[in-house]
C-alpha angles and dihedrals in degrees: 000000000000092000091053092049092048092047090050092054091046092050091050089050092050094047094046090046090053092049093048102251096141097172094050090046091053094048096046094046090049090053091048091051092048092050091048092052092045093052091044092053091047091049093051092046093052091045091052093045092048092051091046093051091051091055093056 
């Protein structure tokens, strides 16, 4: 689900960039970057918590 959402935002950014909508491109790419960082942080947190629970 997250991959589809991220790909959707990236495709919107590419299409709007091609058509010349600079403001829309900036906003959509910023949202895509923020979602990517959010999912990366969540992935690392769950990975760390899973490893920590296995050690106990």
